[in-house]
N, C-alpha and C positions, 0 to 999 in steps of 0.2 A: 504493499499499499504506499502510495507517494503522499507523505504528510502535507505537501503543499496544496492538496486538493481536498482536504477535510473541510466540509462546508462550515461547520461550527467555528473553526479557526478564524473565519471571515465575518464574525458577528460580535464585535467588541461590546462588552458590557452586558452580554446576554445571561441573565440569571434564571432563566426557565428551569424548572425542576427537571424536565426531561433532556432538553438539549443545550442548556446553558453551560458554556465552558466555565463561566464565572460563579456557578452555583456548585461548590465543592461537596455539598451533601446531596446533590441531585444524581441523576442516572448517568450523566456524562456520556451520552451516545455520541458516536463519531460516524458521519455519513460521507460517502464519496461516490464518484462515478465509476462504473465498470461498464464500458461500452455505452449503450442507451439506458441502462439501468442505474438507479441509485442503490447503494448497498449500505446497510448498517449491520454489523456483527457486534453483539452485546453479550457480556457474560454476567449472569445473574448472581445473586447472593441468597442465602437462606432466608433472610428477612422479607424478601419479595414472593415467598410462597403463598399460594392460595390453599392447596392441600399439600401434604408432605411430597416434595419431589416435583411439584407442578408450579408453574408460574401463575400468579394472581392475574386474572383477566383484566382488571383495570390497569395494572402495571403494563401489561401487553398493549392495551389501547393507548396508553401514554407514549410508549415506544413508537408505535405506528404514527401517531399524531404528530409527534415531534419530528420524526424522520421525514414525514410528508411535507411539513411546513419548510424545513430546510431544503428538501428537494425542489419544492416550488420555487424557492428564492434562486437556488442555483440554476434551475432550468430557465427562468426568465433572464437571468445574466447571460447564460449561454445562448439563448434565442436572440438576445440583443447584440451578441458578438463582443461582449466585453468581460473583463475579469471581475471577480467578487470584491475587489478593493476599489473599484471605480464608482463614481457618483453617477446617478442618484443611488442611494442606499434604499433597498426595499426590504420590508418585513411582511409576513403573512400570518393569518389566523385561520383557524378552522371554520369553514362554512357548513359543511356536512361530513360526517364519517359513517360509513357503513362497514361493519365488520361481521363476517361470518366465521365463527369459531368452528373449525371442522374436526379438530382433534385436540387432545390435551397437549400443552406445551411444556416440555421438560425444563425444570429449573436447574438441572445439573449439567447441562451441555450448553454451548453457545447458541444463541438465538440469531437467526439471519433474517433480516427484512430486505426484500428485493422490491423495487417500485419503478414504475414506468409512467411518465408523463404521456397522457393521451390527447390532452388539449390545453392550449393557452389561448384564452379569449379575454381581451381587456384586463381587468383586475383578477379574473378567475383562472385557476390552474386545476385541471382534473388529473388525478393520479390513481392508478391501479396498483395494488400491492399484493404480495404474498409473504406469509411468515413461515419460515422453516424451522422445525425442531428436528435436528438431524436431516435426514433425507425426506421427511414427511412434512406436507403442508399443514400447518395446524391452524391458520387463519388466512383469510383473504378478503378483499373488499375494494372500496373506492373512497377516496378522500377529495373533497373540493376545498382548495385553499383560496382565500381571498386576500389580495394585497390591501393591507390596512394602513401601511406607512410608505411614504416616498419622501425622501429628504428634499426632493426638488420642489415639493409643495409648501414647504415652510411650515413649521408647527409640529405638534406631536402626533402620536399614533391615533388610529381610529378616526380619521377624517374622511368625510365623504368627498 
């Protein structure tokens, strides 16, 4: 993995519980491109169990949510042909998230999330994802990310 392409490294001041590099008590996910897919490989801890040896579904949803928001950001920069260090700075929030849990997700092996952007339209980015627990798909679905901040608009987040 090339450290220069970790999406979260290009989000200074991010204190989000799931994807915030600056939240040292958070999940500290790391997302990157592998071809046309974004990938996040995450190692759980016992404290994130739902049942013994299985990941809590809410924690899994947080992993998916944060990976998708970072993927949306990186995809828009990529579509605009510019680096993630360039202006304007964009940030995304979840519009909708649909998760189909298809099998239990082990809490004892690395979890891999693979996402693919299917549409970028205005402020909206649509992303399909799969979660792998070993070789098995344990969850899949769709996330719609909405751009809620652009530094070119002057002012804070959540502006229309």
